[in-house]
N, C-alpha and C positions, 0 to 999 in steps of 0.2 A: 190820363191827361194828354199824352202824346197824340192819341187817336182823336181826341176831342178838339184839340187846338191845331191839328195839322190840316184840317179841311179848310175850305174857303170860308172866311168869316167876314162880318161887316166892318171890322176894325182893321187897322194896319198890322203888318207882320211883326214889328217890334213890340207892340202892345200884346200881341198873341204870345210871344216868347216870355214876356214878363208874367202873364197869367199862368203859363206853363210852369215857370220856375217857382212861383208862389204856391201853386197847388202841390207840386212835387215836394217842396220843403215842408208844407203843412202835413201831408200824408206821412212823410218820413218821421217827422217829430211825433205825430200821433201814434204811429206803430212803435216807435221807440219807448214811449211812456206806457203803452198798453202791454208791452212785453215785460214791464216791471224791472227796469234795470236796478242792479244792486248798487245803490249809492251810499256807501259807508265811508265814514271818515274815521280813520284809525289814529288814535293818539297813544303814543307810547310814553310812559313815565316810569321812573324807577322808584320803587317804594321799599323802604327798609323792612326787613323781616321783624315780626312781632314776637317778643318773648314775654310770657306772662309769669310773673313771680307770685305764685299762689302761697300765701302765708296763712298757716293755721294760727289765727289770732285768738285762740281760746285761753282761758285763764289757767288751764292745766300746764301750759308751757311756762308761764310766769311763776307758777307755784313750785315748779320742779327745781328751780335754781335759786341760789342766793343772789343778791343784787349785783355783785361784782361779776359773777359768771354770766348773768343775764345780760348785762351791758356789753360783755365781750361778744355774746351771740348777736346782739343787735348791731355791733360794729362790724362783725363778719358779714352780716346781711347787707350793710351799707357799702362795704367794699365790693360785694358781688354786684350791687346795683351800679356802682361807678364803672366796674369792669365791663358790664353788659352795655352800658351807654357809650363807653369809649370804643367798643367794637361795632358801633353803628347798628345796634339793635334798638328797636322801639320798645321800651320797657313799659309794661302795664303791671301794676301791683294790685292784686286781688286778695281780699280777706274772705272770711267765711260769709259775711253778710253784704259785701260790696267792694267797690274799687276805692283805692287811695291814690292821692297824687304823689306821695313820697313815703318812704319807710318811716319817717319820723312821725307820721300820723297814726301808725299802727299802735294800738293801746293794749292788746292782749287781754281783753275783758269779755270775750264772747263766752256764753254759758254752755254752749253745745257745739259739737263738731259733726258736720255732715260733709264728708269728703266726696261722696257720690254726687251730691247736689252741686258742690263747688266745681268739680271737673265737668259735669254736664252743662252747667251754665257757661263755662269758658268755651266749650264746644259750640254752644248756640250763639254766643256773643261774637265769635270770630269765624263764623261758618264760611263765608266767601272771602276771607281776607288771608293775608300772607302770614299765617301763624306758624312760626318755626318750631317752637317748643314751649312746654310749661315746666317750670321748676317748682316742685311742691315741697315746701318746708313744713314738716309736721312731726309730731311725736308718735303718730300712728294710732292714737287712741280715738277711735271713731265711735261716738256714743249715740248717733242719731242717723236714721236713714239706712239705705242698703250699703252693702260692701262695695267699695270702688273697684275691686278686682274683677268684677263681672261686667264692668262698663266698657263698651267698645268705643275707642277714640280714634280719630283720624289724625292725631298729632302725637309726637313723643312726649312722655312725661318722665322727667328726671327728678328723683326724690332725694331730699336732704333730710336726714333724721336729726331731730333735736328734741330736747326735753327728756323726760324719763321714760324709756321704752320698756323697762322692767315692770311687770304688773305687781302691785302691792300684794303682800300676803294677806290672806283672810285671817280673821281672828281665830285663835285656837284656844282650846280649853286646856289649861295647864294643870289644874287641880280641881277635884270635886270634893266638897265638904258635905258629909252626910252623917246621920246618926247610925251607930253600929247596932244599937238595940232599938227596936221599934215596938211600942206597946199598942195593942188593939183594944 
């Protein structure tokens, strides 16, 4: 542009300088956008860590206790819920088949327990989020799916044992009645 507008031209010198400035600005702007400037806008926000309270809501837990002891366990879980919320954790409550809004909605009526599927779905649901931990409350009786001990997780799992973890004894034969004399 300097070489083009520095020669003798039919218009005056001020108009020549104006054309030089416009062409220089246009070429500079064009080169700037062709080089692909990184125009990012960064927004920083603080998000509370997420804790998932994974509750084994199967009927085996409800059947293992009498009603008074079962209510004590539910009250203990409710205290845990209030403590986590008071510590500025975003609490999510997950049962075997889905999420609950609060612990009062948990009915302990599921007919099967698949802890592998439960932990795997938590991993998928919170993949790119600030998942701090999962607290798994279960009796450990897993009667469906793979064993959860072979699952690789990218978050810590803290387990709280509840229910009857002692396996029931099989039936035994105490006495056999038979005839001492057999006729053929």
